[in-house]
Each structure stands twice: as C-alpha cells, then as structure tokens.
N, C-alpha and C positions, 0 to 999 in steps of 0.2 A: 859449773855448779851441778850438784846432784839433783836430779828431778825425782820427786816422790811419785811412784806409779799409782794409777787409778786402781780401785778394787776390781779384781777379776770376776767377782760374784755379782755385784750390783752396779759396777762401773762408777761408783761414787768417787768424788775428788777430795774428800775430807780425810784421806788416809794419813797416818803418821807412823814413824819408826819407834818401836818400843824396845830397844836394846838388841833383840835378835830377830824379831819379825815385824812386818808391817801390819797395822791394825786399822780396820775400817769401823769407825764409830756408828755409822748408819746401819750396818747389818751385822756387826760384831764378828766379821770374818777376819781371821788371821792368816797371813800368807807370806811366803818368801819368794820374791821375784826372781832370785837366782836359780831356784829349783826348776825342774822341768815344768813347762806350762801345764797347769792343772786343767784338765778337761772336766768342766762341771756339767754332768748329765743329770737332767731332772727326769725321774721316772714318773710319768703321769698315769701309770697303770693302777686302777683301783685294786687294792688288796685288803683282805680281811685281817683279823687280829693275829692270825698265824702266818700271814704272808702269802697266802694262796691268792692267785689272780681271780678276780670276779668278772663275770660276763653278764650281759643282758639275759634275763630269763633264769638265772641260777636260783637255787633254793638255799637259804641260809638259816642259821639259828642264832638267836639273841643270846649273848653270854652273860648279861647282867640285867637286873631289873632297871627299867628306864621309866622315869616320869615324863609324861608328855606335857610340854609347855602349853599353858592356856587351857588345860583340861584336867579333870580329876583322874583320867585314864592312866594306868600303869601297864607297861609291856613287861610281862614276867620273863624271867630267865628261862631259856629252853623253848621259847615260842618259835615255831617254824614259820618262816616267811618265804612264800613261793613267788616266782616270777618277779625278781627285782629288776629295776630299770636304772641304768647308769645315768648320772647327771654330768654337767660340765665340770663340776668340782670332783676330783678323784677321791676325796675323803667322804663323799656322801652318795647314798643310793636312795632312789624313790621306790616306795612299795605301798601295798595296801594291807592293813591289819584291821580286822573286824569291820570292813567296809570303809574305813577312813584312809585317805591317802596321806602318808607320812614320809618324811625324809629322815633317814637314819645315818649316823656316822659309821663308817666301815670298821672303826676300831672296836665297836661293840658287837660285831658279827663274826661268825665262823661258817665256813662252807661245809 
C-alpha cells in the first residue's frame, strides 16, 4: 500500500494527494516527494524593505508614516532612527524615537 509522506516543511501528517502534488492543509505547502529532497533553509537575518541586512547600531530611515498603537504619536516618513537594536524576532527592531522606546517592523525601514 502506498504511504502518504509527511510534510517536509512542518512535518504534519495530514497531507493528501491532489492529482499531481501532495498538499499539507496545516501549512499549505505543496510538494512532490519524487523530486530531489527540498532543503528548506530559513533565513533569520533581519533585513530592511530593500533586502539589506540590518545589524545592531545601524541607522535607518522610516519609509512610511506610522501610527503608534496606544498613543496619538505618528512617526513621519523620512524620520532617521539611530542605533537600532535587533530583537529575537527577525522582522522587528527595537529603537528610541523622541525618548520613547519603540519596536518597529523591518518592512517599514530602509538602511
């Protein structure tokens, strides 16, 4: 009997055959088990909106007006942010703007 393979991305067991590919309903990954084994590499390097690698202490610029949750403060487009600090989450950086410590998403920043 043919065994249905587990999902190579999330290791889920709920995969099913959809005519030409196997589909994992848990993570929506489609794969072909006969193809060369896919090496899934996750890049945890923080990158700005243009794909440039961000490091601790970099100076970045905000590319869009951002409303700060829980405050009436708005971070205007073009605001320079100096000395960013990387967090455990690659999509976020910690910084200080106008004396307030704020976490910003890297997709709204450019180096």
